[in-house]
N, CA, C, O and the ligand as a Tripos MOL2 file, in Angstrom:
@<TRIPOS>MOLECULE
protein
  305   303    77     0     0
PROTEIN
NO_CHARGES

@<TRIPOS>ATOM
      1 N           0.1910  -21.9900  -32.7400 N.3       1 MET1
      2 CA         -0.1320  -22.6050  -31.4480 C.3       1 MET1
      3 C           0.3140  -21.7030  -30.2830 C.2       1 MET1
      4 O           1.4730  -21.2950  -30.2130 O.2       1 MET1
      5 N          -0.5710  -21.4180  -29.4240 N.am      2 GLU2
      6 CA         -0.2800  -20.5110  -28.3270 C.3       2 GLU2
      7 C           0.2650  -21.2430  -27.1100 C.2       2 GLU2
      8 O          -0.2440  -22.2840  -26.6950 O.2       2 GLU2
      9 N           1.3020  -20.6680  -26.5660 N.am      3 GLU3
     10 CA          1.9370  -21.2800  -25.3970 C.3       3 GLU3
     11 C           1.2920  -20.6970  -24.1400 C.2       3 GLU3
     12 O           1.2100  -19.4800  -23.9730 O.2       3 GLU3
     13 N           0.8350  -21.5930  -23.2560 N.am      4 GLN4
     14 CA          0.2260  -21.1320  -22.0170 C.3       4 GLN4
     15 C           1.2380  -21.1640  -20.8950 C.2       4 GLN4
     16 O           1.8410  -22.2010  -20.6180 O.2       4 GLN4
     17 N           1.4210  -20.0490  -20.2640 N.am      5 ARG5
     18 CA          2.3950  -19.9670  -19.1610 C.3       5 ARG5
     19 C           1.6980  -19.5630  -17.8850 C.2       5 ARG5
     20 O           0.6780  -18.8740  -17.9160 O.2       5 ARG5
     21 N           2.2490  -19.9910  -16.7540 N.am      6 PRO6
     22 CA          1.6760  -19.5480  -15.4690 C.3       6 PRO6
     23 C           2.1480  -18.1460  -15.1420 C.2       6 PRO6
     24 O           3.1880  -17.6990  -15.6270 O.2       6 PRO6
     25 N           1.3710  -17.4480  -14.3080 N.am      7 CYS7
     26 CA          1.7910  -16.1340  -13.8570 C.3       7 CYS7
     27 C           3.0330  -16.2550  -13.0140 C.2       7 CYS7
     28 O           3.1570  -17.1590  -12.1880 O.2       7 CYS7
     29 N           3.9560  -15.3300  -13.2290 N.am      8 LEU8
     30 CA          5.2100  -15.3290  -12.5220 C.3       8 LEU8
     31 C           5.0050  -15.2230  -11.0060 C.2       8 LEU8
     32 O           5.7860  -15.7750  -10.2310 O.2       8 LEU8
     33 N           3.9740  -14.5270  -10.5980 N.am      9 ASN9
     34 CA          3.7300  -14.2760   -9.1790 C.3       9 ASN9
     35 C           2.5930  -15.1380   -8.5980 C.2       9 ASN9
     36 O           2.0080  -14.8020   -7.5680 O.2       9 ASN9
     37 N           2.2990  -16.2380   -9.2720 N.am     10 LYS10
     38 CA          1.1470  -16.9990   -8.8370 C.3      10 LYS10
     39 C           1.2800  -17.5720   -7.4250 C.2      10 LYS10
     40 O           0.2790  -17.8900   -6.7820 O.2      10 LYS10
     41 N           2.5320  -17.7040   -6.9440 N.am     11 ALA11
     42 CA          2.7440  -18.1800   -5.5890 C.3      11 ALA11
     43 C           2.2340  -17.1950   -4.5520 C.2      11 ALA11
     44 O           1.9650  -17.5670   -3.4100 O.2      11 ALA11
     45 N           2.1010  -15.9310   -4.9560 N.am     12 GLU12
     46 CA          1.6260  -14.9000   -4.0370 C.3      12 GLU12
     47 C           0.1200  -14.9410   -3.9230 C.2      12 GLU12
     48 O          -0.4410  -14.2600   -3.0650 O.2      12 GLU12
     49 N          -0.5590  -15.7150   -4.7570 N.am     13 LYS13
     50 CA         -2.0130  -15.7460   -4.8440 C.3      13 LYS13
     51 C          -2.5440  -14.4180   -5.3800 C.2      13 LYS13
     52 O          -1.7980  -13.4910   -5.6950 O.2      13 LYS13
     53 N          -3.8690  -14.3780   -5.4660 N.am     14 GLY14
     54 CA         -4.5020  -13.1170   -5.9070 C.3      14 GLY14
     55 C          -4.4090  -12.8820   -7.3990 C.2      14 GLY14
     56 O          -4.5560  -11.7420   -7.8400 O.2      14 GLY14
     57 N          -4.1670  -13.9270   -8.2060 N.am     15 CYS15
     58 CA         -4.0900  -13.7390   -9.6420 C.3      15 CYS15
     59 C          -5.4730  -13.3270  -10.1800 C.2      15 CYS15
     60 O          -6.5120  -13.8200   -9.7420 O.2      15 CYS15
     61 N          -5.4340  -12.4110  -11.1390 N.am     16 GLU16
     62 CA         -6.6560  -11.9830  -11.7720 C.3      16 GLU16
     63 C          -6.4150  -11.6860  -13.2250 C.2      16 GLU16
     64 O          -5.4050  -11.0770  -13.5780 O.2      16 GLU16
     65 N          -7.3160  -12.1010  -14.0620 N.am     17 GLY17
     66 CA         -7.2130  -11.7920  -15.4850 C.3      17 GLY17
     67 C          -6.2630  -12.7530  -16.2010 C.2      17 GLY17
     68 O          -5.6340  -13.6070  -15.5760 O.2      17 GLY17
     69 N          -6.1730  -12.5990  -17.5010 N.am     18 PRO18
     70 CA         -5.3450  -13.4760  -18.3300 C.3      18 PRO18
     71 C          -3.8520  -13.2330  -18.1070 C.2      18 PRO18
     72 O          -3.4140  -12.1120  -17.8470 O.2      18 PRO18
     73 N          -3.0890  -14.3180  -18.2190 N.am     19 VAL19
     74 CA         -1.6300  -14.1940  -18.1330 C.3      19 VAL19
     75 C          -1.0620  -13.8410  -19.4830 C.2      19 VAL19
     76 O          -1.2540  -14.5640  -20.4610 O.2      19 VAL19
     77 N          -0.3670  -12.7330  -19.5320 N.am     20 GLU20
     78 CA          0.1900  -12.2560  -20.7820 C.3      20 GLU20
     79 C           1.6620  -11.9320  -20.6560 C.2      20 GLU20
     80 O           2.1190  -11.5060  -19.5950 O.2      20 GLU20
     81 N           2.4150  -12.1300  -21.7370 N.am     21 GLY21
     82 CA          3.8230  -11.7640  -21.7340 C.3      21 GLY21
     83 C           3.9870  -10.2680  -22.0040 C.2      21 GLY21
     84 O           3.5160   -9.7410  -23.0120 O.2      21 GLY21
     85 N           4.6590   -9.6110  -21.0840 N.am     22 ARG22
     86 CA          4.8770   -8.1700  -21.2340 C.3      22 ARG22
     87 C           6.3520   -7.8600  -21.0620 C.2      22 ARG22
     88 O           7.0340   -8.5330  -20.2890 O.2      22 ARG22
     89 N           6.8640   -6.8470  -21.7690 N.am     23 PRO23
     90 CA          8.2690   -6.4970  -21.5980 C.3      23 PRO23
     91 C           8.5420   -6.0580  -20.1430 C.2      23 PRO23
     92 O           7.7260   -5.3800  -19.5200 O.2      23 PRO23
     93 N           9.6980   -6.4620  -19.6320 N.am     24 SER24
     94 CA         10.0570   -6.1250  -18.2890 C.3      24 SER24
     95 C          10.0340   -4.6330  -18.0300 C.2      24 SER24
     96 O          10.4540   -3.8470  -18.8790 O.2      24 SER24
     97 N           9.5420   -4.2320  -16.8530 N.am     25 TYR25
     98 CA          9.5220   -2.7940  -16.5110 C.3      25 TYR25
     99 C          10.8850   -2.2990  -16.1580 C.2      25 TYR25
    100 O          11.1030   -1.0900  -16.0770 O.2      25 TYR25
    101 N          11.8220   -3.2080  -15.9420 N.am     26 ALA26
    102 CA         13.2120   -2.7940  -15.6250 C.3      26 ALA26
    103 C          13.9430   -2.3520  -16.8920 C.2      26 ALA26
    104 O          15.0620   -1.8430  -16.8290 O.2      26 ALA26
    105 N          13.3060   -2.5490  -18.0240 N.am     27 GLY27
    106 CA         13.8880   -2.0990  -19.2800 C.3      27 GLY27
    107 C          14.9100   -3.0320  -19.8700 C.2      27 GLY27
    108 O          15.6910   -2.6340  -20.7340 O.2      27 GLY27
    109 N          14.9160   -4.2840  -19.4120 N.am     28 THR28
    110 CA         15.8930   -5.2340  -19.9280 C.3      28 THR28
    111 C          15.4520   -5.9210  -21.1930 C.2      28 THR28
    112 O          16.2340   -6.6110  -21.8480 O.2      28 THR28
    113 N          14.1650   -5.7250  -21.5420 N.am     29 GLY29
    114 CA         13.6590   -6.3430  -22.7550 C.3      29 GLY29
    115 C          13.1670   -7.7620  -22.5590 C.2      29 GLY29
    116 O          12.6430   -8.3870  -23.4810 O.2      29 GLY29
    117 N          13.3420   -8.2570  -21.3550 N.am     30 THR30
    118 CA         12.8950   -9.5990  -21.0400 C.3      30 THR30
    119 C          11.3720   -9.6710  -21.0030 C.2      30 THR30
    120 O          10.7250   -8.7670  -20.4750 O.2      30 THR30
    121 N          10.8030  -10.7120  -21.5450 N.am     31 LEU31
    122 CA          9.3770  -10.8790  -21.5240 C.3      31 LEU31
    123 C           8.9620  -11.5320  -20.1930 C.2      31 LEU31
    124 O           9.4080  -12.6290  -19.8560 O.2      31 LEU31
    125 N           8.1120  -10.8400  -19.4630 N.am     32 ILE32
    126 CA          7.6440  -11.3270  -18.1580 C.3      32 ILE32
    127 C           6.1880  -11.7380  -18.2930 C.2      32 ILE32
    128 O           5.3540  -10.9960  -18.8110 O.2      32 ILE32
    129 N           5.9040  -12.9600  -17.8050 N.am     33 TRP33
    130 CA          4.5250  -13.4640  -17.8920 C.3      33 TRP33
    131 C           3.8190  -13.2490  -16.5970 C.2      33 TRP33
    132 O           4.1790  -13.8350  -15.5770 O.2      33 TRP33
    133 N           2.7860  -12.3880  -16.6260 N.am     34 ARG34
    134 CA          2.0290  -12.1040  -15.4290 C.3      34 ARG34
    135 C           0.5530  -11.9540  -15.7450 C.2      34 ARG34
    136 O           0.1680  -11.6420  -16.8710 O.2      34 ARG34
    137 N          -0.2490  -12.1790  -14.7430 N.am     35 CYS35
    138 CA         -1.6750  -11.9050  -14.8820 C.3      35 CYS35
    139 C          -1.8990  -10.3980  -14.7520 C.2      35 CYS35
    140 O          -0.9790   -9.6620  -14.3960 O.2      35 CYS35
    141 N          -3.0940   -9.9500  -15.0330 N.am     36 THR36
    142 CA         -3.3700   -8.5080  -14.9890 C.3      36 THR36
    143 C          -3.0970   -7.9330  -13.6000 C.2      36 THR36
    144 O          -2.4690   -6.8800  -13.4830 O.2      36 THR36
    145 N          -3.5540   -8.6010  -12.5610 N.am     37 ALA37
    146 CA         -3.4420   -8.0620  -11.2030 C.3      37 ALA37
    147 C          -1.9750   -7.9070  -10.8150 C.2      37 ALA37
    148 O          -1.5660   -6.8650  -10.3020 O.2      37 ALA37
    149 N          -1.1890   -8.9500  -11.0640 N.am     38 HIS38
    150 CA          0.2220   -8.8530  -10.6710 C.3      38 HIS38
    151 C           1.0330   -7.9370  -11.5940 C.2      38 HIS38
    152 O           2.0370   -7.3550  -11.1830 O.2      38 HIS38
    153 N           0.5910   -7.8220  -12.8210 N.am     39 ASP39
    154 CA          1.2620   -6.8750  -13.7190 C.3      39 ASP39
    155 C           1.0870   -5.4490  -13.2050 C.2      39 ASP39
    156 O           2.0190   -4.6460  -13.2330 O.2      39 ASP39
    157 N          -0.1120   -5.1520  -12.7390 N.am     40 ASN40
    158 CA         -0.3900   -3.8050  -12.1940 C.3      40 ASN40
    159 C           0.4930   -3.5370  -10.9830 C.2      40 ASN40
    160 O           1.0220   -2.4370  -10.8270 O.2      40 ASN40
    161 N           0.6540   -4.5490  -10.1200 N.am     41 LYS41
    162 CA          1.4800   -4.3990   -8.9270 C.3      41 LYS41
    163 C           2.9180   -4.1500   -9.3440 C.2      41 LYS41
    164 O           3.5820   -3.2760   -8.7860 O.2      41 LYS41
    165 N           3.4050   -4.9030  -10.3160 N.am     42 ALA42
    166 CA          4.7810   -4.7550  -10.7720 C.3      42 ALA42
    167 C           5.0070   -3.3890  -11.4050 C.2      42 ALA42
    168 O           6.0670   -2.7830  -11.2500 O.2      42 ALA42
    169 N           4.0120   -2.9250  -12.1060 N.am     43 TYR43
    170 CA          4.1060   -1.5940  -12.7260 C.3      43 TYR43
    171 C           4.2400   -0.5090  -11.6820 C.2      43 TYR43
    172 O           5.0850    0.3790  -11.7970 O.2      43 TYR43
    173 N           3.4070   -0.5840  -10.6670 N.am     44 GLU44
    174 CA          3.4540    0.4240   -9.5940 C.3      44 GLU44
    175 C           4.8060    0.3710   -8.8820 C.2      44 GLU44
    176 O           5.3870    1.4110   -8.5740 O.2      44 GLU44
    177 N           5.2900   -0.7990   -8.6290 N.am     45 ALA45
    178 CA          6.5780   -0.9500   -7.9370 C.3      45 ALA45
    179 C           7.7040   -0.3590   -8.8030 C.2      45 ALA45
    180 O           8.6260    0.2720   -8.2880 O.2      45 ALA45
    181 N           7.6170   -0.5670  -10.0820 N.am     46 ALA46
    182 CA          8.6510   -0.0590  -11.0080 C.3      46 ALA46
    183 C           8.6260    1.4690  -11.0510 C.2      46 ALA46
    184 O           9.6730    2.1150  -11.0900 O.2      46 ALA46
    185 N           7.4240    2.0350  -11.0430 N.am     47 GLN47
    186 CA          7.3010    3.4780  -11.0440 C.3      47 GLN47
    187 C           7.9350    4.0910   -9.7940 C.2      47 GLN47
    188 O           8.6420    5.0960   -9.8660 O.2      47 GLN47
    189 N           7.6710    3.4750   -8.6750 N.am     48 GLU48
    190 CA          8.1780    3.9520   -7.3990 C.3      48 GLU48
    191 C           9.7020    3.8430   -7.3690 C.2      48 GLU48
    192 O          10.3840    4.7500   -6.8910 O.2      48 GLU48
    193 N          10.2160    2.7670   -7.8650 N.am     49 THR49
    194 CA         11.6680    2.5620   -7.9030 C.3      49 THR49
    195 C          12.3250    3.6220   -8.7690 C.2      49 THR49
    196 O          13.3730    4.1630   -8.4180 O.2      49 THR49
    197 N          11.7110    3.9100   -9.8860 N.am     50 ARG50
    198 CA         12.2750    4.8800  -10.8190 C.3      50 ARG50
    199 C          12.2810    6.2710  -10.2200 C.2      50 ARG50
    200 O          13.2080    7.0510  -10.4430 O.2      50 ARG50
    201 N          11.2440    6.5780   -9.4610 N.am     51 THR51
    202 CA         11.1250    7.8890   -8.8290 C.3      51 THR51
    203 C          12.1910    8.0870   -7.7790 C.2      51 THR51
    204 O          12.7580    9.1740   -7.6680 O.2      51 THR51
    205 N          12.4730    7.0580   -7.0100 N.am     52 ARG52
    206 CA         13.4090    7.1640   -5.9060 C.3      52 ARG52
    207 C          14.8680    7.0090   -6.3530 C.2      52 ARG52
    208 O          15.7660    7.6510   -5.8090 O.2      52 ARG52
    209 N          15.0820    6.1570   -7.3410 N.am     53 TYR53
    210 CA         16.4370    5.8690   -7.7600 C.3      53 TYR53
    211 C          16.5560    5.9640   -9.2730 C.2      53 TYR53
    212 O          16.6970    4.9390   -9.9390 O.2      53 TYR53
    213 N          16.5030    7.1540   -9.8260 N.am     54 PRO54
    214 CA         16.4110    7.3260  -11.2850 C.3      54 PRO54
    215 C          17.5500    6.7060  -12.0770 C.2      54 PRO54
    216 O          17.3190    6.0990  -13.1230 O.2      54 PRO54
    217 N          18.7810    6.8520  -11.5870 N.am     55 ASP55
    218 CA         19.8940    6.4060  -12.4120 C.3      55 ASP55
    219 C          20.7960    5.3710  -11.7290 C.2      55 ASP55
    220 O          21.9340    5.1470  -12.1420 O.2      55 ASP55
    221 N          20.2740    4.7670  -10.7070 N.am     56 SER56
    222 CA         21.0890    3.8430   -9.9580 C.3      56 SER56
    223 C          21.0630    2.4500  -10.5420 C.2      56 SER56
    224 O          20.0020    1.9530  -10.9180 O.2      56 SER56
    225 N          22.2330    1.8050  -10.6230 N.am     57 SER57
    226 CA         22.2740    0.4110  -11.0610 C.3      57 SER57
    227 C          22.5590   -0.4750   -9.8500 C.2      57 SER57
    228 O          22.7420   -1.6850   -9.9820 O.2      57 SER57
    229 N          22.5940    0.1360   -8.6890 N.am     58 THR58
    230 CA         22.8030   -0.6220   -7.4660 C.3      58 THR58
    231 C          21.4690   -0.8320   -6.7320 C.2      58 THR58
    232 O          20.7830    0.1300   -6.3880 O.2      58 THR58
    233 N          21.1250   -2.0660   -6.5050 N.am     59 PRO59
    234 CA         19.8410   -2.3140   -5.8850 C.3      59 PRO59
    235 C          19.8040   -1.7700   -4.4560 C.2      59 PRO59
    236 O          20.7360   -2.0150   -3.6910 O.2      59 PRO59
    237 N          18.7730   -1.0520   -4.0820 N.am     60 PRO60
    238 CA         18.6080   -0.6400   -2.7000 C.3      60 PRO60
    239 C          18.3370   -1.8440   -1.7950 C.2      60 PRO60
    240 O          17.9850   -2.9210   -2.2780 O.2      60 PRO60
    241 N          18.4970   -1.6630   -0.5070 N.am     61 GLY61
    242 CA         18.3610   -2.7500    0.4220 C.3      61 GLY61
    243 C          17.0410   -3.4920    0.3920 C.2      61 GLY61
    244 O          16.9740   -4.6940    0.6480 O.2      61 GLY61
    245 N          15.9750   -2.7380    0.0690 N.am     62 TRP62
    246 CA         14.6600   -3.3240    0.0930 C.3      62 TRP62
    247 C          14.3190   -4.0600   -1.1870 C.2      62 TRP62
    248 O          13.2870   -4.7280   -1.2650 O.2      62 TRP62
    249 N          15.1930   -3.9420   -2.2090 N.am     63 PHE63
    250 CA         14.8660   -4.5400   -3.4890 C.3      63 PHE63
    251 C          14.8640   -6.0760   -3.4110 C.2      63 PHE63
    252 O          15.8480   -6.6900   -2.9970 O.2      63 PHE63
    253 N          13.7700   -6.6630   -3.8060 N.am     64 ASP64
    254 CA         13.6500   -8.1230   -3.7390 C.3      64 ASP64
    255 C          13.4330   -8.7030   -5.1490 C.2      64 ASP64
    256 O          12.3420   -8.6100   -5.7110 O.2      64 ASP64
    257 N          14.4980   -9.3030   -5.7020 N.am     65 PRO65
    258 CA         14.4040   -9.8060   -7.0850 C.3      65 PRO65
    259 C          13.2830  -10.8510   -7.2420 C.2      65 PRO65
    260 O          12.6610  -10.9690   -8.2980 O.2      65 PRO65
    261 N          13.0540  -11.5870   -6.1780 N.am     66 ALA66
    262 CA         11.9720  -12.6190   -6.2550 C.3      66 ALA66
    263 C          10.6140  -11.9700   -6.3750 C.2      66 ALA66
    264 O           9.7410  -12.4770   -7.0790 O.2      66 ALA66
    265 N          10.4250  -10.8480   -5.6900 N.am     67 ALA67
    266 CA          9.1420  -10.1550   -5.7540 C.3      67 ALA67
    267 C           8.9250   -9.4840   -7.1000 C.2      67 ALA67
    268 O           7.8250   -9.4810   -7.6540 O.2      67 ALA67
    269 N          10.0000   -8.9210   -7.6010 N.am     68 ALA68
    270 CA          9.8760   -8.1910   -8.8410 C.3      68 ALA68
    271 C           9.9270   -9.1420  -10.0470 C.2      68 ALA68
    272 O           9.4030   -8.8420  -11.1200 O.2      68 ALA68
    273 N          10.5750  -10.2970   -9.8350 N.am     69 GLY69
    274 CA         10.6790  -11.2600  -10.9360 C.3      69 GLY69
    275 C          11.6990  -10.7930  -11.9520 C.2      69 GLY69
    276 O          11.7310  -11.2770  -13.0830 O.2      69 GLY69
    277 N          12.5270   -9.8570  -11.5450 N.am     70 GLU70
    278 CA         13.5210   -9.3160  -12.4790 C.3      70 GLU70
    279 C          14.8210   -9.0740  -11.7480 C.2      70 GLU70
    280 O          14.8610   -8.9470  -10.5240 O.2      70 GLU70
    281 N          15.8840   -9.0120  -12.5320 N.am     71 ARG71
    282 CA         17.1590   -8.6520  -11.9270 C.3      71 ARG71
    283 C          17.3160   -7.1490  -12.0050 C.2      71 ARG71
    284 O          16.8250   -6.5030  -12.9310 O.2      71 ARG71
    285 N          17.9990   -6.6090  -11.0290 N.am     72 TRP72
    286 CA         18.1270   -5.1590  -10.9880 C.3      72 TRP72
    287 C          18.9500   -4.6530  -12.1690 C.2      72 TRP72
    288 O          18.5600   -3.7060  -12.8520 O.2      72 TRP72
    289 N          20.0960   -5.2980  -12.4010 N.am     73 ASP73
    290 CA         20.9870   -4.7720  -13.4170 C.3      73 ASP73
    291 C          21.4210   -5.9340  -14.3310 C.2      73 ASP73
    292 O          22.2380   -6.7700  -13.9440 O.2      73 ASP73
    293 N          20.8740   -5.9660  -15.5110 N.am     74 ASP74
    294 CA         21.1770   -7.0650  -16.4110 C.3      74 ASP74
    295 C          22.3320   -6.6750  -17.3490 C.2      74 ASP74
    296 O          22.2510   -5.7080  -18.1070 O.2      74 ASP74
    297 N          23.3980   -7.4630  -17.2630 N.am     75 GLU75
    298 CA         24.5870   -7.1500  -18.0260 C.3      75 GLU75
    299 C          24.3620   -7.3710  -19.5310 C.2      75 GLU75
    300 O          25.0750   -6.8100  -20.3620 O.2      75 GLU75
    301 N          23.3810   -8.1810  -19.8580 N.am     76 TYR76
    302 CA         23.1890   -8.5250  -21.2780 C.3      76 TYR76
    303 C          22.1490   -7.6230  -21.8720 C.2      76 TYR76
    304 O          21.8340   -7.7400  -23.0560 O.2      76 TYR76
    305 ZN         -0.7750  -13.4260  -10.9630 Zn       77 ZN77
@<TRIPOS>BOND
     1     1     2 1
     2     2     3 1
     3     3     4 2
     4     3     5 am
     5     5     6 1
     6     6     7 1
     7     7     8 2
     8     7     9 am
     9     9    10 1
    10    10    11 1
    11    11    12 2
    12    11    13 am
    13    13    14 1
    14    14    15 1
    15    15    16 2
    16    15    17 am
    17    17    18 1
    18    18    19 1
    19    19    20 2
    20    19    21 am
    21    21    22 1
    22    22    23 1
    23    23    24 2
    24    23    25 am
    25    25    26 1
    26    26    27 1
    27    27    28 2
    28    27    29 am
    29    29    30 1
    30    30    31 1
    31    31    32 2
    32    31    33 am
    33    33    34 1
    34    34    35 1
    35    35    36 2
    36    35    37 am
    37    37    38 1
    38    38    39 1
    39    39    40 2
    40    39    41 am
    41    41    42 1
    42    42    43 1
    43    43    44 2
    44    43    45 am
    45    45    46 1
    46    46    47 1
    47    47    48 2
    48    47    49 am
    49    49    50 1
    50    50    51 1
    51    51    52 2
    52    51    53 am
    53    53    54 1
    54    54    55 1
    55    55    56 2
    56    55    57 am
    57    57    58 1
    58    58    59 1
    59    59    60 2
    60    59    61 am
    61    61    62 1
    62    62    63 1
    63    63    64 2
    64    63    65 am
    65    65    66 1
    66    66    67 1
    67    67    68 2
    68    67    69 am
    69    69    70 1
    70    70    71 1
    71    71    72 2
    72    71    73 am
    73    73    74 1
    74    74    75 1
    75    75    76 2
    76    75    77 am
    77    77    78 1
    78    78    79 1
    79    79    80 2
    80    79    81 am
    81    81    82 1
    82    82    83 1
    83    83    84 2
    84    83    85 am
    85    85    86 1
    86    86    87 1
    87    87    88 2
    88    87    89 am
    89    89    90 1
    90    90    91 1
    91    91    92 2
    92    91    93 am
    93    93    94 1
    94    94    95 1
    95    95    96 2
    96    95    97 am
    97    97    98 1
    98    98    99 1
    99    99   100 2
   100    99   101 am
   101   101   102 1
   102   102   103 1
   103   103   104 2
   104   103   105 am
   105   105   106 1
   106   106   107 1
   107   107   108 2
   108   107   109 am
   109   109   110 1
   110   110   111 1
   111   111   112 2
   112   111   113 am
   113   113   114 1
   114   114   115 1
   115   115   116 2
   116   115   117 am
   117   117   118 1
   118   118   119 1
   119   119   120 2
   120   119   121 am
   121   121   122 1
   122   122   123 1
   123   123   124 2
   124   123   125 am
   125   125   126 1
   126   126   127 1
   127   127   128 2
   128   127   129 am
   129   129   130 1
   130   130   131 1
   131   131   132 2
   132   131   133 am
   133   133   134 1
   134   134   135 1
   135   135   136 2
   136   135   137 am
   137   137   138 1
   138   138   139 1
   139   139   140 2
   140   139   141 am
   141   141   142 1
   142   142   143 1
   143   143   144 2
   144   143   145 am
   145   145   146 1
   146   146   147 1
   147   147   148 2
   148   147   149 am
   149   149   150 1
   150   150   151 1
   151   151   152 2
   152   151   153 am
   153   153   154 1
   154   154   155 1
   155   155   156 2
   156   155   157 am
   157   157   158 1
   158   158   159 1
   159   159   160 2
   160   159   161 am
   161   161   162 1
   162   162   163 1
   163   163   164 2
   164   163   165 am
   165   165   166 1
   166   166   167 1
   167   167   168 2
   168   167   169 am
   169   169   170 1
   170   170   171 1
   171   171   172 2
   172   171   173 am
   173   173   174 1
   174   174   175 1
   175   175   176 2
   176   175   177 am
   177   177   178 1
   178   178   179 1
   179   179   180 2
   180   179   181 am
   181   181   182 1
   182   182   183 1
   183   183   184 2
   184   183   185 am
   185   185   186 1
   186   186   187 1
   187   187   188 2
   188   187   189 am
   189   189   190 1
   190   190   191 1
   191   191   192 2
   192   191   193 am
   193   193   194 1
   194   194   195 1
   195   195   196 2
   196   195   197 am
   197   197   198 1
   198   198   199 1
   199   199   200 2
   200   199   201 am
   201   201   202 1
   202   202   203 1
   203   203   204 2
   204   203   205 am
   205   205   206 1
   206   206   207 1
   207   207   208 2
   208   207   209 am
   209   209   210 1
   210   210   211 1
   211   211   212 2
   212   211   213 am
   213   213   214 1
   214   214   215 1
   215   215   216 2
   216   215   217 am
   217   217   218 1
   218   218   219 1
   219   219   220 2
   220   219   221 am
   221   221   222 1
   222   222   223 1
   223   223   224 2
   224   223   225 am
   225   225   226 1
   226   226   227 1
   227   227   228 2
   228   227   229 am
   229   229   230 1
   230   230   231 1
   231   231   232 2
   232   231   233 am
   233   233   234 1
   234   234   235 1
   235   235   236 2
   236   235   237 am
   237   237   238 1
   238   238   239 1
   239   239   240 2
   240   239   241 am
   241   241   242 1
   242   242   243 1
   243   243   244 2
   244   243   245 am
   245   245   246 1
   246   246   247 1
   247   247   248 2
   248   247   249 am
   249   249   250 1
   250   250   251 1
   251   251   252 2
   252   251   253 am
   253   253   254 1
   254   254   255 1
   255   255   256 2
   256   255   257 am
   257   257   258 1
   258   258   259 1
   259   259   260 2
   260   259   261 am
   261   261   262 1
   262   262   263 1
   263   263   264 2
   264   263   265 am
   265   265   266 1
   266   266   267 1
   267   267   268 2
   268   267   269 am
   269   269   270 1
   270   270   271 1
   271   271   272 2
   272   271   273 am
   273   273   274 1
   274   274   275 1
   275   275   276 2
   276   275   277 am
   277   277   278 1
   278   278   279 1
   279   279   280 2
   280   279   281 am
   281   281   282 1
   282   282   283 1
   283   283   284 2
   284   283   285 am
   285   285   286 1
   286   286   287 1
   287   287   288 2
   288   287   289 am
   289   289   290 1
   290   290   291 1
   291   291   292 2
   292   291   293 am
   293   293   294 1
   294   294   295 1
   295   295   296 2
   296   295   297 am
   297   297   298 1
   298   298   299 1
   299   299   300 2
   300   299   301 am
   301   301   302 1
   302   302   303 1
   303   303   304 2
@<TRIPOS>SUBSTRUCTURE
     1 MET1         2 RESIDUE 1 A MET
     2 GLU2         6 RESIDUE 1 A GLU
     3 GLU3        10 RESIDUE 1 A GLU
     4 GLN4        14 RESIDUE 1 A GLN
     5 ARG5        18 RESIDUE 1 A ARG
     6 PRO6        22 RESIDUE 1 A PRO
     7 CYS7        26 RESIDUE 1 A CYS
     8 LEU8        30 RESIDUE 1 A LEU
     9 ASN9        34 RESIDUE 1 A ASN
    10 LYS10       38 RESIDUE 1 A LYS
    11 ALA11       42 RESIDUE 1 A ALA
    12 GLU12       46 RESIDUE 1 A GLU
    13 LYS13       50 RESIDUE 1 A LYS
    14 GLY14       54 RESIDUE 1 A GLY
    15 CYS15       58 RESIDUE 1 A CYS
    16 GLU16       62 RESIDUE 1 A GLU
    17 GLY17       66 RESIDUE 1 A GLY
    18 PRO18       70 RESIDUE 1 A PRO
    19 VAL19       74 RESIDUE 1 A VAL
    20 GLU20       78 RESIDUE 1 A GLU
    21 GLY21       82 RESIDUE 1 A GLY
    22 ARG22       86 RESIDUE 1 A ARG
    23 PRO23       90 RESIDUE 1 A PRO
    24 SER24       94 RESIDUE 1 A SER
    25 TYR25       98 RESIDUE 1 A TYR
    26 ALA26      102 RESIDUE 1 A ALA
    27 GLY27      106 RESIDUE 1 A GLY
    28 THR28      110 RESIDUE 1 A THR
    29 GLY29      114 RESIDUE 1 A GLY
    30 THR30      118 RESIDUE 1 A THR
    31 LEU31      122 RESIDUE 1 A LEU
    32 ILE32      126 RESIDUE 1 A ILE
    33 TRP33      130 RESIDUE 1 A TRP
    34 ARG34      134 RESIDUE 1 A ARG
    35 CYS35      138 RESIDUE 1 A CYS
    36 THR36      142 RESIDUE 1 A THR
    37 ALA37      146 RESIDUE 1 A ALA
    38 HIS38      150 RESIDUE 1 A HIS
    39 ASP39      154 RESIDUE 1 A ASP
    40 ASN40      158 RESIDUE 1 A ASN
    41 LYS41      162 RESIDUE 1 A LYS
    42 ALA42      166 RESIDUE 1 A ALA
    43 TYR43      170 RESIDUE 1 A TYR
    44 GLU44      174 RESIDUE 1 A GLU
    45 ALA45      178 RESIDUE 1 A ALA
    46 ALA46      182 RESIDUE 1 A ALA
    47 GLN47      186 RESIDUE 1 A GLN
    48 GLU48      190 RESIDUE 1 A GLU
    49 THR49      194 RESIDUE 1 A THR
    50 ARG50      198 RESIDUE 1 A ARG
    51 THR51      202 RESIDUE 1 A THR
    52 ARG52      206 RESIDUE 1 A ARG
    53 TYR53      210 RESIDUE 1 A TYR
    54 PRO54      214 RESIDUE 1 A PRO
    55 ASP55      218 RESIDUE 1 A ASP
    56 SER56      222 RESIDUE 1 A SER
    57 SER57      226 RESIDUE 1 A SER
    58 THR58      230 RESIDUE 1 A THR
    59 PRO59      234 RESIDUE 1 A PRO
    60 PRO60      238 RESIDUE 1 A PRO
    61 GLY61      242 RESIDUE 1 A GLY
    62 TRP62      246 RESIDUE 1 A TRP
    63 PHE63      250 RESIDUE 1 A PHE
    64 ASP64      254 RESIDUE 1 A ASP
    65 PRO65      258 RESIDUE 1 A PRO
    66 ALA66      262 RESIDUE 1 A ALA
    67 ALA67      266 RESIDUE 1 A ALA
    68 ALA68      270 RESIDUE 1 A ALA
    69 GLY69      274 RESIDUE 1 A GLY
    70 GLU70      278 RESIDUE 1 A GLU
    71 ARG71      282 RESIDUE 1 A ARG
    72 TRP72      286 RESIDUE 1 A TRP
    73 ASP73      290 RESIDUE 1 A ASP
    74 ASP74      294 RESIDUE 1 A ASP
    75 GLU75      298 RESIDUE 1 A GLU
    76 TYR76      302 RESIDUE 1 A TYR
    77 ZN77       305 GROUP 0 **** ****
């Protein structure tokens, strides 16, 4: 039986494509449920973050956990 989940970013509107569980781009192993459109946005944001702050575990001022749907530094 397949579990249907809403897109994590559906409040932002603009959802496109099927909602699928994908491993977090932050590398925490958490499964994040997003539609194709919002997953692409999250991917791009993650790439940019990695480029600017390769080894930092401290969130920069502009980092918004609500937008990313992830925590910056997961202790677990
Ligand atoms: Zn969406």
